[in-house]
N, C-alpha and C positions, 0 to 999 in steps of 0.2 A: 593631888592629891597626896602626897606625903604631908606637904604644909600642914591643909584644916586636918588630916585625921591626927594631928598629933598634938593640936588643942585643945587643953581644957572643956571636954560636953559641958560641966557645968554651966561653962562660961559664956561657952558658944552655941549656938545654934545652925546647922549648916543650912542655908536653904534650898533656890534650886540652883542645878546645876544647866550651865548653857556648853554645847560642845559645837562641831562639824555637823555633826547629825543627833537626830534623837537616839539615834542609837548607842553612840558612842558615850552620851549625857547618860544612858540608862546603864550602860555597864558602867563606866565611872564612878555611879552612885552606890552600885552591889558589889564594887570592889571594895570602896570605900564603909558600904553600911551606911552612908549616913547622906541628907539631900535626897533632892526630889529633880529628877531630868524635867528642864524646861525647855519648851520649845519656839521660846518668844522672848525678846530683852521686855515685854513687858511684864514678865513674871519677876521683875526684881523691886516691884515699886515697894515692897515690902520690905526689904532690907538696906540695912544700916552700913554696911560696910561690901562695895562690890571691887573680889579679886579678881585682876586679868592677867589669866595665869597662860601665856599663846605666845608663839615665833615672835621674835623680831619686827617681821614686816608687816603685822597682822596687827599689831596692836593698836595704833591710830586709826583705823581703817574700824576696829570692833568698837575703839572709844566715839568713832562717827556714827556706828550704829547705833551705839547704846545711848547717845545724845539723843534720838529723834523721840526716844520713847516717851508716851504724855506727862509720867509720873513728875513730881517737880523732885527737883536733886538739892536744894537748897542744904539740907542736914545728913545729906550721903557724903561716903568718903570712899575714893574709888583708887586702888592700887594696882600699881604690876609690878611683874614680878623680872625685871629684864634689867639684867647685870649693864648695859652698855646702854641704854638708854635713858634719861633720863625723865621726869613727868612731864615734860612739856610734850609727850605724847600725847598726854591726854586732855590737851586744851578743848577739844571739843565739849568734854564733861564737866571740865570748869566752864565754859562759858553757859552753861545750864546752872552754874551756883553750885555743883560737889566742890567740896576738897578735893588735890589731888596729893599721889605721891608715887613713889616707886622703894619697892622692898625686896632687894635683893638676899639670898641666904647664899654664900659663902660655900658652899657644898657641893659635891658631886653626888648625885643621886641616878648614879646605874644600878646600883642596886636597890631591896626595899632596905628604907632606913626606920630606925628606930627609936632615934632620940634624935634631938637638936640642943640638947644641951652644949651649952659651950660654943655655939656655932655661932661666928658673927653676921650682924645682917648689915646690908650699907641700904641706909634709908637719907630720900630727901624728898624736898616738896614742899608745900602749902602745912600751916602750922599745923590744924586740926588733924591732919593724914599725917604729920611725923609723930604727933601725939597720938593717937591709935597705933602706927607702927610700932610704937614704942610698947606698949601697952602688950602688942601680939611678940615681941618679941621677948619681953618678961616671960610671959607664960610659957613660950617655950624653951626658956629657960638660956637665951639666948644671951649675945651680946650686941648692942648695939654699935655702930661705926657710921657717925654722921661725916655726908660725904658732899663734896661741891659739886652741883649739877653740871656743870659746865667740863668734870673733869672723869665724868663716867667712863667715859672712853677708854681713856688711860689705868683707871680700876678696873677694869674688865679686863683689859689685856696681861695687867700682873694676875687675875685669875688664871688668864690662857695658861702664863707662862708654869704657875702651880700646878696645873691640875692636866688640863685638856692636851699640852704638850710637853705633857711628861712622858704619859703613856706610851703613846711614838718611842722616846727615850728609849725606857726600859724595854717596849718590844723589840729592839735595833737589839739591846745588848742579850738579851736572851740567844735571839737569833743567832749571835757571834759564837755564843757558847756552846751551843747545839752545834755549830759546821765544827768547833774544836772538841767535840766528842761529848757534848754532857746534855744530859735527857732537858725537855724542855723546861718538866715540874722541877727536876731537881737543880736544874738553873736557878730559877725563881729562889727558891728555896735559899741558894744559894747567895743570890743577890740580896737579899732582904735584908738579912743582918746588914751589909755592908748600905744599905740605903738609910736605914735606920740611926743606925752613928752618923752619918752624913746630917741627915737632918735635926738629927741631937745636936751635936757639933754646931753647926749654925744657928743653932738659935740661942745657943749659948756667946759663940764668939764671933759670928759676923763674917764677916767675908773673911778674917782669919784663919776661919775652917778649913781656906781652900787649899787640897796636897796634890798629890800626883803628875806626873811629866807636865805638864801643863806647866803649873804652879812651880817647879823647878827649874824650867827653860829647859827641858832636857830633849834638846834635838835630835839626837840619834833614835831615840826611842820613838819620837813621835814619827820619823823618819820613817822606820820599820812598820810602825800602825798602816801609815799610810799605802806605803807597799801591801804589804798582807790584805788591807781593806779593797781598793784597786784589781787584786786577785780573783778575788770572792765578788763585790756587790760594787759596783760607779755607783749605785745612788746611795748608798750606807757612808761610801769613799767622800760624795759631797757632804754626805750630814754631818761625818764626822769633822771633815774640814770648816763647814763652815758656822756650826757649835762651835770650836775648838777657836774661832778667828772671832766671835761677836764674847766668846769667854775673856780671850787675852783683852782685846779689847776693852770690855767692860770693867776689868779693873788692871790697865793700864799697864798690863806687865807685857817685857818680853818681846820689843821689837823685830830682832834678828828672826826669831820663830814668828812672828805674827808673818814675814818678808815670807818663811819658808812655806805656809801652810799659803799664802796667796799664791806665789807660785806654780804649787801645784796643781790650785784649781784653777790658775790660764792652764797650763797643759792639761789638766781635762777637756776644759772648752774646747782650747784648738784642735 
């Protein structure tokens, strides 16, 4: 919904919208105030572009059902929006003559999105499909990322590090500050400038921006963290250890400190 709603209506017309049920399709069109709810794949006969925005494990099945439609596919483009799967998921539609590709917005849609300006879109697929995807990105005022088809899982894992895995990291920080006597909303406000500065520093200097007790190899401080965390919440203690070990390995820093963290992890397991 966010993608098609933000396309210029003077250039694009949204036609049929097919969902798990006619009721959900009707709900989607009402929310967007665009398109018409559809009941069958045959309704896509007049569409030049078919955009498949479904869960990853449903893409291939949807493509197979779409490919059973009676209309010709030779002049059609089909794009799916998965970040982890390639355009090969649309092989059934390609076999019918369509040009296929994948178009993934590097953006979180947890809340209503008002603009896609500046957002990067990872694109791969057949030549015609990539050209159309590039036009879409231009009309969203986004930026194109050409990606290797066989490396999409790594690309999507990178996006997962940057967003879905980051949210629980912040939740852990807020919980610890709350335990220290700070209200959750205040904790979020206090941590936000720290986060913003860290991100800004990394954008300018990369890995050289890494600071704090782990970067310094401050074993005494890390031990105090581990003791306090173990007393408060064993799950958060494990999260801290695994994250710290991963960070030290990633930057190839402080083998002695990595040993301390690994020993604590072994103690916890035993």
